[in-house]
N, C-alpha and C positions, 0 to 999 in steps of 0.2 A: 504494500500500500504506500502511496506517496506520503512523504513526511509532512505533517501538519506544520504550516508556517506559523512562527511566533507572531502574536498580535503586536502592533506598534504600541509604544508607551503613550499613555494619555498625557497631554500637555495643556497648559493654559493657552489662551489666545495669543500670548506672547511667545509661545513655543517652549516654555519652561516645563520640565517634567513634573508630573503630579504624583504625590505619594499615595493617595487613596481616592478611589471613586465612590466609596461608601461611607467613610467615617469622618466626622468633623473633628477638629482639633479642640479637645476639652481638657479642663483641669481635673484629671483623674477620670475613671470610667463613668462616674455618675455626676461629675461636676459640670459647671456651666461651660457653654461654648465660648471660645475667646474671639474677640473682634479681629485679632490679627491673623486669623485663618483666611488669608486673602483669596484663596481659591474658592472656598465656600461663599464668601461675600461677593466675589465677582460672578459666580454662577447665579446667585440670587439676583444680583443687579441686572445681569443680562437677561435673565428670564423675565424680569419685570418689564423689560423694554423690547421683548422679541416680537411684539406686534406694533407695527407702525400704525399711525392713525388711518382708519379705513377711509376709502373714498366717500365723499359726501353723496355722490351718485355713482352708479355702476360699481358698487362695492364688491358684490360677489361675481367673480369672473372665472373663466377657463381659457386656456390658450394653447396654441400649437405653432410650430415652426414649419416653414415651407419655402416656396418660391413663386415668383410671378414670371410668366413667360409671354413675350409679345408674339402674337399670331397674325397680325396684319400691319401693313405699313401705315403709320400715323404721322409721318414727318410733314405732311401737308398741313397739319394742325398744330403740332408741337415739336420743339427741338429738345425736349427733356431727354437727357442722355440714356436713362434706363428704358426709354421707349423708342430708342433710335433705330433699331433694326429688328426684323422678324427673326425669332428664335432666341433673342437675348433673354437671359434669365437673371433675376435679381432676388437674392435671399430676402426673406421677410418673416415677420411674426404677427400673428393675429390673436386678438383677445375678444372673446364674446362675454356678455354680461347681462345681468338684470339692471334696469335703470333705477328703480326706487327701492329695491330690497337691500337689507343689510347683509353683512358677511354670512350670517347663519340662515338666511332666508331659503325657502325651498325653490328649486329650479323651475317648477312648473306653474307658479302663480301667474296670474294675468299681469303682464308688464311688457313694454317694448324691450327688445334685446339689443344691447350695444354691439357694434360691429366695427372694431377699431383695428387698423392695419398700420404696420410699420415696415416700410420698404428701405432696406439698407443699400441705397444706390451708390454709384461711384462718384456722385457729387453731393453726398450727404444724405441724412435720413429724411424720408418723405413720409409724413403721417397723414392718414386719411381717417377721420373720426366720423362714424355714421351709426345708423341703426338698421334693424331689419325692416324698417318702414321708410318710404320715400319722402315722408313729410314729418312735421313736428307739431307740438301743441301750440306754440306761441311764435310770433315773428319778430319780437323785439326783446333784446337781452335784458331790458329792465324788468320784464315779467318772469324771467327764468327762475330766479330764486323763489318767488312767490309760488310759481307752479310746483316746484320741487317740494316746498314746505307743505303744500296741500296734499301731496302724495305720501308724505312721511307720517309722523305721529303727532297726536294732540299734546300740547304742552302740559295739561293737567293730569290726564290719565296715562299718558305714554302709549296709548293705543292708536291703531289706524282708524280712520273715519271715512267711510264712503260718503257720508253727508258732506264732509269737508271737500272731497274730490268733486262731487257733483256741484257743489256751490261754486267752486272756482270755474269748472268747465262751463256751466250754464251762464255765468257772468262774462265769459270770454268766448264769443262765437267763433273766433278763429281756430278754436280747438276742434271743431266738429269733424274735420277730415281725419285727423289723427285718432280721435276717439272712436270714430267708425271702424277704423282698422283695428284699434286696440280691443274693442268689444266683439269683434269677429273672432273666429277661431285662429286667426293669425296672431292674436294676443297670447296664445298658448302653443308655441311651436313644439313639435314632437322631438326635434333634434336640432342642435346647432348646425349640423351638416345638411339639414333639410330645410333651410330658410334662406331667403335672399338677403343681400346686404346692399345698402345704398349710401352714397355720399350725402344724400338729402340736400345739402347746400349746393349752390351753384358755384363753380370755380371757373377760372380762366386758363386758357392755353395760348401759347404764342409760338409761331414757327420761326425758322431761321431768317425769314424775310421780314419779321416784325409784325406779321398779320396776327390779329387776336380773335379768339373765339370764346364763347361761353359754353361750359360743358357740365353735364351731370353723369355720375358714375352709377352703374347698376351691376352688381355682382349676382349672377343668376346661378342657383345651385344646380349642379349637374345630377345630383342624387335625386332631385325631384322634391317638391314641397310637400311636407306632411305636418299636420297639426293635431293636437289633442282637442277633443270636445271638452266642454266645461266639466262634465262628470269624470272623464278620464284624467284630466289635469288635477282635479281635486283629489281623486283617489291616489294619484302618484305622489302627492305631497306627503302622505303618511307611509306609502310603500317604499319610496326611495327619494328623499329630498334632494339628492345630488344626481338625479337621473340624467340631466343633460350633460353634466361634467363627465359622468361615467361613460355615457354613450360616445362622446368625442374621444376620450382617452382609449377606450377599449377598441374602437374601430381602427384608430391609427396604430395601436399596439399590435393589432392583428394583420397589419399591412394593407388595410383598406383606406387608402388616402382619400381625403375629402377634396372635392374640386368645385370651383365656380368659374364660369366664363364671364369676362368683363365686357359689358355692353355700354357704349357711350352715346348719350344724346348730345349733339353738337349744334349750337346756334351761331350763325354769323354775328359778329360783334355788333353791327349796326342795327340788327333786327330787334335787339332788346328794347330800344327806345320807343319803338312803335308796336310792340307786341300787345295783344289784347288784354293781358293782365301783367302784373309785375313779375317778371321771370326770376326775381331774387327773393320772392316771398316764400319762406320755408314751409308755409302751410299749404302750398300748391304743388302740383306736379305739372310737368310739360306734357300735354297730350302727345302720345306717340304718333298720331296721325300728322302732327305738325313737325315733329323731329324724331324720325324713326331710329331706334337703337342700332348702333353699328358695333359688331363684335370685333374687339381688338386684341384680346389676350385671355389668359387663364391663370387662376390662382390655385395652387395645390398645397395642401397642408399634409405633410407626411412624417412629421417627427414630433413626439411629445416632449414637453419640458423635462429636464433632468431634476429640477427643483422648483416646485410650485411657487414658493415664496420669492425666490430670487428672480424668477422669470415672469410669472403672472402678476403677483402682487406688486413687485417693484417696477414693473413696466410703466412707462409714462408716455402718453400720447398728447400731442398738441397740434391743432390745425395751423398754427403759425409756421410749422415746418413744411415749407414748400420749396422745391428745388427749381433751378433755372428751367424756364419753359413752361412752368405752372405757377399760377397766381391765385389771388383771392377774388372776391366780388363784393358789391355793395350790399350784401345780405346783412341786415342789422344783427341777427343772431350770430352769424359767423364773425362779425366784427367784435362782438362781446367775447366769444369763445377764444379768439386769438390771444386775448389777454388772460382770460380766466384759467384755461387749462394748464398753461405753463406755470402760472402763479400757484395753483393748488398743489402741483408737484413739488415746488420749492418748499411749501409748508409740510407736505406729507412725507417726502422722501429726503429732502435736503437740497442745499444750494448746488451741489455737484451731482445731482441724480443722473445727468446725462453721461457721466463717466462710468456708471454701473454697466456691466457687460451687456445686459439686455437692451439698454438704451444707447450704448456707445455706437457711433457710426463705424463702419468698416473701411472708411477711407481716411486719409490723413486729416488731422485737425490742427489748425493754426489760429488760435484765438488769443485775444488780449485779456480775456477774463482770467482772473488768477485767484488762488488761495481760497479761503472759506472752509467750513467744516467738511471733513472727509475728502479733501482734495487728493486725488490719486495721480492724475496726470499733471506733470510739471514741465514748463517750457525750457528749463535749463538756463542757458545763457542768452536766450532770445530776449530782445528788448521788450519791456512791459508797457510800452506806450506807443502811440502813433499820432503824427508821423515821427519817424526816427531815421537816423543816418547809419544804422548798423545792421541792415539786412533783415529787418523784421518783415512779416507778411504785409502785403499791400492789397487793398480791395480792387476788384475788377468791375468797372462800370458796365461791361457787356453782360454781366450776370444778373442784372436787375430783372426781377420777376414782372410779369405783365401788370400794367396799371390801367386806370380808366380816368377819363376827364369828367369833372363835376362842375356844373355851372355854379358860380358863387351865389349864395343866398344868405339871408339873415339866420344867425344861429338861433335855434329854438327847439322846442319839443313838439314834433309834428305827429299828428295822428296819421294812420295808414291812408295813403292816397289811393282811392278807388280808381280802377281802370274801367274802360267801356264794357268789358265782358267779364266782370269780376264780382264775386259774392262769396262769402265764407261757406255757404251751404250748397253752392252749385256742384262742386267736385264731389263732396261726400254723397250728394244725391245721385249723381251719375254712377258712382261706385256701387251704391245700393241697387239701382235699377238696371244698370247696363253690364256690370262686371260680375256681380255676385249671382250665383244660381239660386234656385228655390231653397235648397238646403242651407246655403250660406245665409240667406235672408232670415230663415227661421231660427238658425243658431244665433245670429246677431241679436234679434229681438229677445230671445230667451236669455242670452247673456246679459243684456242691458237690464231686463226685468229682475233677474237674480241679483245683480249688483246694486241696483237702485232700491231693492226691497230690504236690503240689509242695513238697518240703522239710519236710513235717509228720511228726513222729516217730510211731512205732507206738503209743506210749502215748497221745499226743494224738489219734491217729486213732480209737482205741478210745472215747475220750470224745466225739469227733465223732459216731460212730455212735450212741452212747447218747443224745446231744443230739437227733439227728434222729428216733430211735425214739420219743422222748417227744412230738415234734411229730406224728408219724404212724408207726405200725408199718410200713406199706408203704414209706414214704420211708426209714425206717431200714434196711429190708432191701435196698432198691436201693443205698443208700450203702455198706452193708456189702459187698455183692457187688462193687461197683465198686472198693472198696479192698482186696478180698481177705481180709476178716475173717469167717470162718465163725462165730466165737463170738457175734458180734453178731446174726447171722441167727437163731440159736437164741433169743437174748434177745428179739428182736422178734416171734418167732412166737407 
């Protein structure tokens, strides 16, 4: 038999050998533990700090590594290096998550699912932060915190409140499109591998000639979409609260890589100004009849993390990270997220979180940022200021990301400007009537009724019925009947 190898000696985090893994340093066998047992003290200190603050949103997540491969020539629209030629592959990491749930929440509760991607390109990291829905609840970043608070817990009881959620939603008509998706079976996906992902926001692309385009990203699951019904999702909460995490891990571990094809909607730059609604409104989709999706690549996830904490929990995504050839848009929610996401990681993980292996780019870094807690990467003798005369890095104006021109106006707080063919209830109504089949419509109504029956006051229920009647009179009637409100049935008739 092969000789058993001797186990390595336990050490402190400083590499100092440890005398015992089991016994504290005490004054005699029954005496008090002494404070100068530094190994015991440091073990306790580290244990007390081994959980970083959880994300305010998207707290519970799962992730996997893989690659993105270009399958079609897109150089007519963008000069981004990682999209520069057919067949080019870029390593990447994806994190899927619940939006409102905490770290210990069950995977199958009704919630949008985060769909965050990090591309380790040869010109730096490109982060794309989206959801499994093409829209969002609000269009202005000033309402984001209030929306999230309405989905979390009450300050007095510490309990969740459906009444609080419906109060916010019915007072915010722009939520109707996203809530329609959320209350359908798409709000309870059966697998991370079997849901689509979307950039949701509009971004800009620019080609080598300086021509600009507005774009939306659609990652379509190759595995096919599958969702739980309400009853199935509720049952799985007790059967396996980590069901989606387990499904992703087990599939990849068995060699069953998950794949999505990337389809782009591309709008000529000039058309945005005259489009029939605001193309930067996060609560709207671009109808595919106007801008048909174009398949340009595929995303494959084929490797599980080696350490969940180091790779999934410590990963940090920020939409401010765009690479040359790709830029932002005047989407008000995107503008807020450009600041907020990076800032929350500075608080949650630390000033140098981008030096952690999961977040570190795979290309050279030449930055004038220096020092701070947990700095690992140091510039050596490189000058620490710019401009300088000693060979420090210099910016390249040709690498500017796409921009847009804005006519000057008075600074103020402006309500959403309606366009000619624009209404908060038009698109969710079309989704209900034209996209959903009979079963989808029945499940949507049943899910709404179940949710709005749980602790929601009669006054808020009346607003719930009015809300859905504006989406579609038939849906409003169904909801009214399920909630036992005859007055709303007359109103919807």
